[in-house]
MIZA-561393 format. One record per residue (C-alpha): chain; residue number from 1; x, y, z; residue in three letters. Coordinates in Angstrom, 1 decimal. Layout:
N
   chain   resi       xx       yy       zz   resn
       A    NUM        X        Y        Z    ALA
...
***
This chain:
287
   chain   resi       xx       yy       zz   resn
       A      1    -75.3    -39.0    -27.8    PRO
       A      2    -75.3    -40.8    -24.5    GLY
       A      3    -78.6    -42.8    -24.7    SER
       A      4    -80.9    -44.3    -27.2    CYS
       A      5    -83.5    -41.7    -26.5    ASP
       A      6    -81.0    -39.0    -27.3    GLN
       A      7    -79.9    -40.9    -30.4    ALA
       A      8    -83.5    -41.1    -31.6    ILE
       A      9    -83.9    -37.4    -30.9    GLY
       A     10    -87.6    -37.4    -30.0    THR
       A     11    -90.0    -39.1    -27.6    ALA
       A     12    -92.2    -39.9    -30.6    ASP
       A     13    -90.4    -43.2    -31.3    TYR
       A     14    -90.8    -46.6    -29.8    ASN
       A     15    -87.9    -49.0    -28.9    ILE
       A     16    -87.1    -51.7    -31.5    ALA
       A     17    -84.0    -53.5    -32.7    HIS
       A     18    -81.4    -51.2    -34.1    ALA
       A     19    -77.8    -50.1    -33.4    THR
       A     20    -75.9    -46.9    -33.2    TYR
       A     21    -72.3    -45.9    -32.2    VAL
       A     22    -72.2    -44.2    -28.8    ASN
       A     23    -69.8    -41.3    -29.6    LEU
       A     24    -68.9    -41.0    -25.9    GLU
       A     25    -68.0    -44.6    -25.1    THR
       A     26    -67.1    -45.6    -28.7    LYS
       A     27    -69.2    -48.7    -28.1    ASN
       A     28    -72.0    -50.1    -30.3    VAL
       A     29    -75.3    -49.8    -28.4    ASP
       A     30    -78.5    -51.5    -29.3    PHE
       A     31    -81.6    -49.3    -29.6    CYS
       A     32    -84.7    -49.2    -31.6    ASN
       A     33    -85.8    -46.8    -34.3    LEU
       A     34    -89.3    -48.2    -34.8    GLU
       A     35    -92.1    -46.2    -36.6    ALA
       A     36    -93.2    -43.0    -34.9    PRO
       A     37    -95.8    -43.2    -32.2    ARG
       A     38    -99.3    -42.3    -33.1    LEU
       A     39    -99.2    -38.7    -31.9    THR
       A     40   -102.2    -36.5    -31.7    CYS
       A     41   -101.3    -32.9    -32.7    GLY
       A     42    -98.6    -33.7    -35.2    ASN
       A     43   -100.8    -32.8    -38.2    GLY
       A     44   -100.8    -36.4    -39.5    ILE
       A     45   -104.0    -38.4    -39.4    LEU
       A     46   -103.0    -41.9    -38.3    ASP
       A     47   -104.2    -44.8    -36.2    GLY
       A     48   -107.6    -44.3    -34.7    VAL
       A     49   -107.6    -40.5    -35.0    GLU
       A     50   -110.7    -39.0    -36.4    GLU
       A     51   -108.8    -35.8    -37.2    CYS
       A     52   -105.5    -34.1    -36.6    ASP
       A     53   -105.2    -30.4    -37.1    ASP
       A     54   -101.7    -30.0    -35.8    GLY
       A     55   -102.5    -29.0    -32.3    ASN
       A     56   -104.1    -30.2    -29.0    LYS
       A     57   -106.5    -27.4    -28.6    VAL
       A     58   -110.2    -27.9    -28.0    ASN
       A     59   -112.9    -25.8    -29.5    GLY
       A     60   -111.5    -25.7    -33.1    ASP
       A     61   -113.3    -28.7    -34.4    GLY
       A     62   -110.6    -31.3    -33.6    CYS
       A     63   -110.3    -31.9    -29.9    SER
       A     64   -107.1    -32.4    -27.8    SER
       A     65   -107.6    -36.1    -28.3    THR
       A     66   -108.0    -35.9    -32.0    CYS
       A     67   -111.7    -36.6    -32.2    THR
       A     68   -114.2    -34.5    -34.2    ILE
       A     69   -116.1    -32.2    -31.9    GLU
       A     70   -119.9    -31.9    -32.1    GLY
       A     71   -121.2    -29.5    -34.6    GLY
       A     72   -118.0    -29.6    -36.7    TRP
       A     73   -116.8    -31.2    -39.9    MET
       A     74   -113.2    -32.1    -40.7    CYS
       A     75   -111.7    -33.1    -44.0    SER
       A     76   -109.1    -35.7    -43.6    ASN
       A     77   -106.4    -37.3    -45.8    THR
       A     78   -104.7    -40.2    -44.0    PRO
       A     79   -101.0    -39.8    -43.6    PHE
       A     80   -101.0    -36.5    -45.5    ALA
       A     81   -101.9    -32.9    -44.7    THR
       A     82   -103.4    -31.8    -41.4    ARG
       A     83   -107.2    -31.8    -41.0    SER
       A     84   -109.2    -28.8    -42.0    LEU
       A     85   -112.2    -28.3    -39.7    CYS
       A     86   -115.1    -25.9    -39.9    GLN
       A     87   -118.5    -25.5    -38.3    LYS
       A     88   -120.9    -28.1    -39.6    ASN
       A     89   -123.5    -26.1    -41.6    GLU
       A     90   -125.6    -29.1    -42.3    CYS
       A     91   -129.0    -28.1    -40.9    ASP
       A     92   -128.7    -24.4    -41.8    ASP
       A     93   -131.2    -24.8    -44.7    SER
       A     94   -128.6    -23.7    -47.2    TYR
       A     95   -126.8    -26.0    -49.6    ILE
       A     96   -123.1    -25.3    -49.3    ASN
       A     97   -121.3    -25.8    -52.6    THR
       A     98   -117.7    -25.0    -51.5    ALA
       A     99   -115.3    -28.0    -51.4    ALA
       A    100   -114.5    -30.0    -49.4    PRO
       A    101   -117.7    -29.5    -47.4    PHE
       A    102   -120.1    -29.4    -50.4    SER
       A    103   -123.6    -30.6    -49.7    GLU
       A    104   -126.1    -32.5    -51.9    ALA
       A    105   -129.1    -31.4    -49.8    CYS
       A    106   -130.0    -29.6    -46.6    ASP
       A    107   -133.4    -30.2    -45.0    ASP
       A    108   -132.6    -28.3    -41.9    GLY
       A    109   -131.7    -31.2    -39.6    ASN
       A    110   -129.0    -33.7    -38.7    PHE
       A    111   -131.4    -36.7    -39.1    ILE
       A    112   -130.8    -39.5    -41.6    GLY
       A    113   -133.4    -41.7    -43.3    GLY
       A    114   -135.6    -38.7    -44.2    ASP
       A    115   -134.3    -38.3    -47.8    GLY
       A    116   -131.2    -36.2    -46.9    CYS
       A    117   -128.4    -38.0    -45.0    SER
       A    118   -127.4    -36.6    -41.6    LYS
       A    119   -124.2    -35.1    -43.1    ASP
       A    120   -126.1    -33.5    -46.0    CYS
       A    121   -123.9    -35.4    -48.5    LYS
       A    122   -126.3    -37.8    -50.0    THR
       A    123   -129.9    -37.8    -51.3    ILE
       A    124   -131.5    -41.1    -50.8    GLN
       A    125   -132.8    -43.0    -53.9    THR
       A    126   -136.4    -42.2    -54.5    GLY
       A    127   -136.5    -38.9    -52.7    TRP
       A    128   -136.7    -35.3    -53.8    TYR
       A    129   -134.8    -32.7    -51.8    CYS
       A    130   -135.0    -29.7    -54.1    GLY
       A    131   -136.3    -27.3    -51.5    ARG
       A    132   -133.5    -26.4    -49.0    PRO
       A    133   -134.8    -26.1    -45.5    GLY
       A    134   -137.9    -28.1    -46.3    LYS
       A    135   -138.5    -31.7    -45.7    ALA
       A    136   -137.6    -34.0    -48.6    CYS
       A    137   -140.4    -35.8    -50.4    THR
       A    138   -140.6    -39.6    -50.9    HIS
       A    139   -141.5    -39.6    -54.5    VAL
       A    140   -140.6    -43.0    -56.1    CYS
       A    141   -143.1    -45.7    -55.1    SER
       A    142   -145.9    -43.2    -54.3    ASN
       A    143   -147.9    -44.5    -57.3    SER
       A    144   -147.7    -41.2    -59.0    LEU
       A    145   -145.5    -40.3    -62.0    VAL
       A    146   -144.0    -37.2    -60.5    ASP
       A    147   -142.8    -34.2    -62.6    ASN
       A    148   -141.5    -31.5    -60.2    ILE
       A    149   -140.4    -28.3    -61.9    PRO
       A    150   -136.9    -26.9    -61.3    GLY
       A    151   -135.8    -23.2    -61.0    PRO
       A    152   -137.0    -20.7    -60.2    PRO
       A    153   -139.4    -22.7    -58.0    TYR
       A    154   -137.1    -25.4    -56.9    ASN
       A    155   -133.4    -26.2    -56.9    LEU
       A    156   -133.6    -28.8    -59.6    TYR
       A    157   -136.2    -30.6    -61.8    GLN
       A    158   -137.3    -34.1    -61.0    TYR
       A    159   -139.1    -36.2    -63.6    THR
       A    160   -140.1    -39.9    -63.4    GLU
       A    161   -140.7    -42.2    -66.3    ALA
       A    162   -142.9    -44.6    -64.3    CYS
       A    163   -144.0    -45.4    -60.8    ASP
       A    164   -145.5    -48.9    -60.2    ASP
       A    165   -145.8    -48.4    -56.4    GLY
       A    166   -142.5    -50.1    -55.4    ASN
       A    167   -138.8    -49.5    -55.5    THR
       A    168   -137.9    -52.9    -57.1    ALA
       A    169   -136.1    -53.2    -60.4    SER
       A    170   -136.7    -56.0    -62.9    GLY
       A    171   -140.5    -55.6    -63.0    ASP
       A    172   -140.7    -53.0    -65.8    GLY
       A    173   -140.0    -49.8    -63.8    CYS
       A    174   -136.5    -49.3    -62.3    THR
       A    175   -136.1    -48.9    -58.6    GLY
       A    176   -135.5    -45.2    -58.9    ASP
       A    177   -138.6    -44.7    -61.2    CYS
       A    178   -136.4    -43.1    -63.8    MET
       A    179   -136.5    -45.7    -66.6    THR
       A    180   -139.1    -48.1    -68.2    ILE
       A    181   -137.2    -51.3    -68.7    GLU
       A    182   -136.8    -52.8    -72.1    THR
       A    183   -139.7    -55.0    -73.1    GLY
       A    184   -142.2    -53.4    -70.8    TYR
       A    185   -144.9    -50.7    -70.9    GLU
       A    186   -146.1    -48.9    -67.8    CYS
       A    187   -149.4    -47.2    -68.7    PRO
       A    188   -151.0    -47.0    -65.2    THR
       A    189   -149.2    -45.5    -62.2    PRO
       A    190   -149.4    -47.7    -59.1    GLY
       A    191   -149.9    -50.8    -61.1    VAL
       A    192   -147.3    -53.3    -62.1    LEU
       A    193   -145.9    -52.8    -65.7    CYS
       A    194   -146.9    -55.1    -68.5    ASN
       A    195   -144.6    -57.0    -70.8    LYS
       A    196   -145.0    -55.6    -74.3    ILE
       A    197   -144.4    -59.0    -75.9    CYS
       A    198   -147.5    -61.2    -75.2    SER
       A    199   -150.0    -58.3    -75.1    ASN
       A    200   -151.4    -59.2    -78.5    GLY
       A    201   -150.5    -55.9    -80.0    VAL
       A    202   -147.9    -55.2    -82.5    GLY
       A    203   -145.1    -53.1    -81.0    ASN
       A    204   -141.9    -51.8    -82.4    THR
       A    205   -139.3    -54.6    -82.8    GLY
       A    206   -141.8    -57.4    -82.7    GLU
       A    207   -142.2    -59.9    -85.6    GLN
       A    208   -145.4    -61.3    -84.0    CYS
       A    209   -147.5    -61.2    -80.9    ASP
       A    210   -150.1    -63.9    -80.4    ASP
       A    211   -151.1    -62.7    -76.9    GLY
       A    212   -149.0    -65.2    -74.9    ASN
       A    213   -145.5    -65.7    -73.8    ALA
       A    214   -145.3    -69.4    -74.9    VAL
       A    215   -142.9    -70.7    -77.5    SER
       A    216   -143.6    -73.5    -79.9    GLY
       A    217   -146.8    -72.1    -81.2    ASP
       A    218   -145.4    -70.1    -84.1    GLY
       A    219   -144.6    -66.9    -82.1    CYS
       A    220   -141.8    -67.3    -79.5    SER
       A    221   -141.8    -65.9    -76.0    SER
       A    222   -139.7    -63.0    -77.3    SER
       A    223   -142.2    -62.3    -80.1    CYS
       A    224   -140.1    -63.7    -83.0    VAL
       A    225   -141.7    -65.9    -85.7    ILE
       A    226   -140.5    -69.5    -85.2    GLU
       A    227   -139.0    -71.5    -88.0    VAL
       A    228   -141.6    -73.3    -90.1    GLY
       A    229   -144.4    -70.9    -89.2    TYR
       A    230   -146.1    -67.8    -90.7    LYS
       A    231   -147.8    -65.1    -88.7    CYS
       A    232   -150.4    -62.7    -90.2    VAL
       A    233   -151.3    -59.8    -88.0    GLY
       A    234   -151.3    -59.7    -84.2    PHE
       A    235   -153.3    -61.4    -81.5    GLY
       A    236   -154.4    -64.9    -80.8    ALA
       A    237   -154.5    -67.4    -83.6    GLY
       A    238   -152.5    -65.3    -86.1    THR
       A    239   -149.7    -67.8    -86.5    CYS
       A    240   -149.8    -71.1    -88.4    TYR
       A    241   -147.5    -73.7    -89.9    LYS
       A    242   -146.1    -72.8    -93.2    ALA
       A    243   -146.3    -76.4    -94.4    CYS
       A    244   -149.8    -77.2    -95.4    GLY
       A    245   -150.9    -73.8    -96.8    ASP
       A    246   -150.6    -75.0   -100.4    ASN
       A    247   -147.7    -72.6   -101.0    ILE
       A    248   -144.2    -74.0   -101.7    LYS
       A    249   -142.2    -71.7    -99.4    ASP
       A    250   -138.6    -70.6    -99.5    SER
       A    251   -138.2    -68.5    -96.3    LEU
       A    252   -135.4    -67.1    -94.2    ASN
       A    253   -135.8    -66.8    -90.4    TYR
       A    254   -133.0    -64.4    -89.2    GLY
       A    255   -130.4    -66.4    -91.1    GLY
       A    256   -132.0    -69.8    -90.7    THR
       A    257   -133.4    -70.9    -94.1    PRO
       A    258   -136.6    -72.8    -94.5    TYR
       A    259   -137.3    -74.4    -97.9    ASN
       A    260   -140.2    -76.7    -98.8    GLU
       A    261   -139.8    -79.3   -101.4    ALA
       A    262   -143.6    -79.5   -101.8    CYS
       A    263   -146.8    -78.3   -100.2    ASP
       A    264   -150.0    -80.1   -101.1    ASP
       A    265   -152.2    -78.1    -98.8    GLY
       A    266   -152.2    -80.5    -95.9    ASN
       A    267   -150.0    -82.0    -93.1    ASN
       A    268   -150.7    -85.6    -94.0    VAL
       A    269   -148.1    -88.0    -95.1    GLY
       A    270   -148.4    -90.9    -97.5    GLY
       A    271   -149.7    -88.8   -100.4    ASP
       A    272   -146.4    -87.9   -101.9    GLY
       A    273   -145.7    -84.8    -99.8    CYS
       A    274   -145.1    -85.6    -96.1    ASP
       A    275   -146.3    -83.7    -93.0    SER
       A    276   -143.1    -81.5    -93.1    ASN
       A    277   -143.5    -80.7    -96.8    CYS
       A    278   -140.7    -83.1    -98.0    ASN
       A    279   -141.2    -85.3   -101.1    LEU
       A    280   -142.0    -88.9   -100.3    GLU
       A    281   -140.9    -91.9   -102.2    THR
       A    282   -144.0    -94.1   -102.4    LEU
       A    283   -144.0    -97.8   -103.2    PRO
       A    284   -145.0    -98.5   -106.8    ARG
       A    285   -148.3   -100.2   -107.2    THR
       A    286   -149.3   -102.4   -110.1    TYR
       A    287   -152.7   -103.2   -111.4    THR
***
């Protein structure tokens, strides 16, 4: 070749530092074999291209400047196969299931924020879009525990476990209204859920429930009987100190032993059995 451009063999390369032997002059020339230019129409998605279908023709979804044309969708794999474009059918009120243009919803428009995203790929959390061509329904946080039937009436079934009137998690009802969180009960739609522990009612998994969420009173804030206490039944005033009930106890609290050396029916010291039910050594008296 007689020039660097000829040596490179294409105009799709930039000039950088490289060498080649000029076969005509037998001299070593300095050229550049830098990476290919970003070329629209070469079938490779690179740089700032939105698409590249291997041509520079308008009207086929990918424009002559490699931008996606209005009303079209193009599947793209960077630095791989050429873009595949087809008419954007989001807004045709039909849910397309064919890859790579499969839709999650189609409410008949290109508008986002109404339950179905503007590209029909995503259903927003807390919305129901089971009626193609119809507006999606904002269900979670409407203060109703919704149970929407599926086929043949709708595309899919939607069933909530709770609805406390908001989309926040951590308050008993998850943000998508699908799960009642552990330790809560949600009996009334539109009202904040209640903590099960501290409601004064015996629920599954509770050792006690004295109607409050305070520890140090015999029933802990997690409704577990505290060491050195006994609880009979549920509700306020059902827990009491084991020491002082006139029963010499040998108890186990989840692996923590509790053994009394004595129990004289009171929590008074100085009478041979102290306030913690340990034997006392009293001074000997003489008469």
